[in-house]
C-alpha positions in Angstrom: 15.4 15.9 10.9 12.8 18.3 10.5 15.6 20.8 9.0 16.3 18.0 6.6 12.6 17.5 5.7 12.5 21.3 5.0 15.5 21.5 3.0 14.3 18.4 0.9 11.0 19.8 0.3 12.7 23.5 -0.6 14.7 21.4 -3.2 11.6 19.8 -4.4 10.1 23.5 -5.2 13.1 24.6 -7.0 13.4 21.6 -9.1 9.6 22.3 -10.1 10.2 25.6 -11.0 13.4 24.8 -13.2 11.4 21.9 -15.1 8.4 24.2 -15.6 10.8 26.8 -17.4 12.1 23.9 -19.4 8.6 22.9 -20.4 9.5 19.3 -19.3 5.6 18.4 -18.2 4.5 18.7 -21.9 7.5 17.0 -23.4 6.9 13.7 -20.9 3.3 13.8 -21.6 3.8 13.7 -25.2 6.2 10.6 -24.6 3.7 8.9 -22.7 0.9 9.3 -25.1 3.2 7.7 -27.7 3.6 4.4 -25.7 1.6 1.2 -26.7 -1.9 1.3 -25.3 -2.5 -1.2 -22.3 -5.4 0.4 -20.9 -7.7 -2.5 -20.5 -5.0 -4.6 -19.0 -4.1 -2.0 -16.5 -7.7 -1.6 -15.7 -7.9 -5.3 -15.3 -5.0 -5.5 -13.2 -5.5 -2.4 -10.9 -9.4 -2.3 -10.7 -9.9 -6.0 -10.0 -7.5 -5.4 -6.9 -5.0 -8.1 -8.5 -2.3 -5.6 -8.8 -2.4 -4.6 -5.2 -2.9 -8.4 -4.0 0.2 -9.4 -6.0 2.1 -6.6 -4.0 0.9 -8.4 -0.9 2.2 -11.5 -2.0 5.2 -9.9 -3.1 6.3 -8.6 0.5 5.6 -12.2 1.7 8.1 -13.4 -0.4 10.5 -11.1 1.4 9.8 -12.9 4.6 10.6 -16.4 2.9 13.9 -15.0 1.9 14.6 -13.2 5.1 13.9 -17.0 7.0 15.8 -18.7 4.4 12.7 -21.1 3.6 12.0 -22.3 -0.2 8.8 -20.7 -1.7 5.6 -22.8 -1.3 1.8 -22.4 -1.3 1.7 -20.4 1.9 2.7 -17.3 -0.3 -0.7 -17.5 -1.8 -2.5 -16.5 1.7 -1.6 -12.6 1.9 -3.0 -12.6 -1.6 -6.3 -14.2 -1.0 -7.1 -12.2 2.1 -6.2 -8.7 0.3 -8.1 -9.7 -2.6 -11.3 -10.4 -0.7 -10.7 -7.2 1.7 -10.1 -4.8 -1.2 -12.7 -6.3 -3.5 -15.3 -5.7 -0.9 -14.1 -2.2 -0.2 -14.5 -1.4 -3.8 -18.1 -2.5 -3.6 -18.7 -0.1 -0.5 -16.6 2.8 -1.8 -18.8 3.4 -4.9 -19.6 6.8 -4.0 -16.0 8.0 -3.5 -14.8 6.2 -6.5 -17.8 8.0 -8.8 -16.4 11.7 -7.4 -12.5 10.7 -7.3 -11.8 8.1 -10.2 -14.6 7.8 -12.6 -12.9 5.0 -14.4 -12.6 2.9 -11.3 -16.2 3.4 -10.6 -17.4 2.4 -14.1 -15.1 -0.5 -14.0 -16.6 -1.8 -10.7 -20.2 -1.0 -11.5 -19.5 -3.6 -14.4 -17.5 -6.4 -13.0 -17.3 -5.8 -9.0 -19.9 -8.4 -8.7 -18.0 -11.1 -10.5 -14.7 -10.4 -8.7 -16.3 -10.2 -5.5 -17.5 -13.9 -6.1 -14.1 -15.2 -7.2 -12.8 -13.5 -3.9 -15.3 -14.9 -1.6 -14.9 -18.3 -3.2 -11.0 -18.4 -2.7 -11.4 -16.9 1.0 -13.8 -19.4 1.8 -11.5 -22.1 0.8 -8.5 -20.6 2.7 -10.8 -20.3 5.7 -11.7 -24.2 5.5 -8.0 -24.9 4.8 -6.9 -22.9 7.9 -9.2 -24.4 10.5 -8.4 -27.8 9.2 -4.7 -27.2 9.7 -6.0 -25.5 13.3 -8.0 -23.3 15.1 -5.4 -20.9 15.7 -4.7 -20.4 11.8 -8.2 -20.5 11.0 -9.1 -17.4 13.4 -5.6 -15.7 12.2 -7.1 -15.6 8.6 -10.4 -14.3 9.8 -8.9 -11.5 12.2 -8.1 -9.2 8.9 -11.3 -10.0 7.1 -13.1 -9.0 10.1 -11.2 -5.7 10.4 -11.7 -5.3 6.5 -15.8 -5.6 7.1 -15.6 -3.0 10.1 -13.2 -0.8 7.9 -15.6 -0.7 5.0 -18.9 -1.1 6.5 -21.2 1.7 8.4 -21.6 1.1 12.3 -23.9 2.9 14.6 -21.8 5.1 16.8 -23.6 7.8 19.0 -26.9 7.8 16.7 -24.5 8.5 13.7 -23.6 5.8 11.0 -19.9 5.9 10.5 -17.2 3.8 9.1 -13.6 3.2 10.8 -12.0 4.8 7.7 -14.1 7.9 8.6 -11.9 8.2 11.5 -8.9 10.6 11.1 -5.6 9.1 11.5 -7.2 5.8 12.4 -7.8 4.6 8.8 -4.1 5.0 8.0 -2.9 3.2 10.9 -5.4 0.2 10.7 -4.6 -0.4 7.0 -0.9 -0.3 7.7 -1.3 -2.7 10.6 -3.3 -4.8 9.0 -0.9 -5.3 6.1 2.0 -6.0 8.4 -0.3 -8.8 10.0 -1.3 -10.5 6.8 1.9 -10.3 4.9 4.3 -11.1 7.6 2.8 -12.4 11.1 0.2 -14.9 9.4 2.6 -16.6 6.9 5.3 -16.6 9.6 2.7 -18.4 11.7 1.7 -21.2 9.4 5.4 -21.8 8.4 6.1 -22.1 12.1 8.9 -19.2 11.8 10.4 -18.1 15.0 9.7 -14.7 15.7 12.9 -12.9 15.7 13.8 -9.6 15.9 14.2 -9.5 11.9 10.6 -10.6 11.5 9.5 -7.7 13.7 11.9 -5.3 12.0 10.3 -6.6 8.6 6.6 -6.1 10.1 7.8 -2.5 11.2 9.1 -1.9 7.4 6.1 -3.0 5.9 4.1 -0.8 8.5 5.8 2.3 7.8 5.6 1.7 4.0 2.1 1.2 4.1 1.4 4.4 6.4 3.2 6.3 4.0 1.4 5.1 0.8 -2.1 5.3 2.5 -1.6 8.9 3.0 -0.2 9.5 -0.4 -3.4 8.1 -1.7 -5.5 10.3 0.5 -4.2 13.1 -2.0 -5.7 11.1 -4.8 -9.1 10.4 -3.2 -9.4 13.8 -1.4 -12.5 15.0 -3.5 -14.3 11.9 -2.9 -13.4 11.5 1.2 -14.4 15.1 1.4 -17.7 14.5 -0.1 -18.7 11.7 2.1 -17.0 13.1 5.4 -14.2 11.0 5.5 -11.5 12.6 7.7 -8.2 12.4 6.3 -4.8 14.5 6.5 -4.6 16.2 3.2 -8.5 16.9 4.0 -8.0 18.3 7.4 -4.4 19.9 7.1 -3.9 20.7 3.1 -1.7 19.0 0.5 1.3 21.2 1.3 1.4 19.9 4.9 0.7 16.4 3.7 3.6 16.5 1.5 6.1 17.7 4.1 4.7 14.8 6.3 5.5 12.1 3.7 8.9 13.1 3.1 9.5 13.6 7.1 8.2 9.9 7.7 10.4 8.7 4.8 13.5 10.4 6.5 12.4 9.2 10.0 12.1 5.7 8.8 15.4 5.3 7.0 17.0 7.0 10.1 16.0 4.5 12.5 17.0 1.6 10.0 20.5 3.2 9.8 20.8 3.7 13.6 19.8 0.1 14.3 22.4 -0.9 11.7 24.9 0.9 13.7 23.8 -0.6 16.6 24.1 -4.2 15.2 20.5 -4.9 15.4 19.7 -4.8 11.7 21.5 -6.8 9.3 22.8 -5.8 6.0 19.8 -7.6 4.0 17.0 -5.6 6.0 19.1 -2.0 5.5 19.2 -2.7 1.8 15.7 -3.5 1.6 14.8 -0.5 3.6 17.1 2.1 1.4 15.5 0.7 -1.5 12.2 1.3 -0.6 12.8 4.6 0.9 14.4 5.8 -2.2 11.3 4.6 -4.2 9.2 6.2 -1.8 11.0 9.7 -2.4 10.9 9.2 -6.1 7.1 9.0 -6.3 6.5 11.6 -3.9 9.0 14.0 -6.0 7.2 12.8 -9.0 4.0 13.7 -7.8 5.2 17.3 -6.6 7.1 17.9 -9.9 3.5 17.4 -11.7 5.3 14.6 -13.4 2.6 12.2 -13.0 -1.0 12.7 -12.0 -3.0 11.5 -9.0 -4.6 8.9 -11.2 -4.0 5.3 -12.5 -0.9 5.9 -13.3 0.0 6.9 -9.8 -1.7 3.8 -8.8 0.6 1.9 -10.8 3.9 3.3 -9.3 2.7 3.5 -5.6 1.1 0.2 -5.5 3.9 -1.3 -7.5 6.3 -0.4 -4.6 5.5 -3.6 -3.2 6.2 -5.6 -6.3 9.4 -3.4 -7.0 10.7 -4.5 -3.2 9.9 -8.2 -3.8 11.3 -8.1 -7.4 14.6 -6.4 -5.7 14.7 -9.4 -3.1 14.8 -11.4 -6.1 17.5 -10.0 -7.6 19.4 -9.6 -4.4 19.4 -13.3 -3.5 19.6 -14.8 -6.9 22.9 -12.6 -8.2 
């Protein structure tokens, strides 16, 4: 598997040299500049965290289709939870954003308080509804919220104020686990779905996908994270190592799925979703390494859009 990773990374470097010789980057950027301007709409969707929250809802859509249940209001639960967590995180990450993403910083400085009010109002209604349904359900929706607060807020540890997201490796794992819990475990519990092997495999798929995405976004936030002493993989080990790690994780993930499929423990539906997601992941890693996309708002659209793309793929897969 390491040999395959090195081979793919070698091919990426060779393709990059060829495209540089062909002056591909300048041609591509000139075409992008000619596209219709949708900057304000994109700012609203991305910086308000609506876009990433729709992604969470899209992943839960996969759960509905996997379980064979008609989509209902429960699909809104992941949206409301992720919306409040990410909007609160935008409030606490102002220093990092000022260094890594000035447009996001300016947007949140003007509008974050309004979106935060909407986020807490929506989440408050969700908590009330959940506790009315049952104490178990109320606690389930509070768990990721509390984790989000601890993740973003500074706590005292050995006379030093730190955040959980400042701890190397921990931040990536906690985000990935939280996403799997919010998009699969909580909706499955509310729907009284039996926790079969397919449900756990879907959780593993989401965990792996988010782990890869979070590590990739650490490259984007490298400047801001380094300034506030947040330990990240690209900050400690460098971007070249991080790129190889991303390729390795993608290969490992798809290899596990294929092996499980051969063993008869994964059905074709999950395998197709996994392959689609892995190809999508390879694509944005390749585009970044070829300097076709920058680590900016466009990469936010492509990477965070992976979840929406997976949901759309499942919609087509189950509708046609």
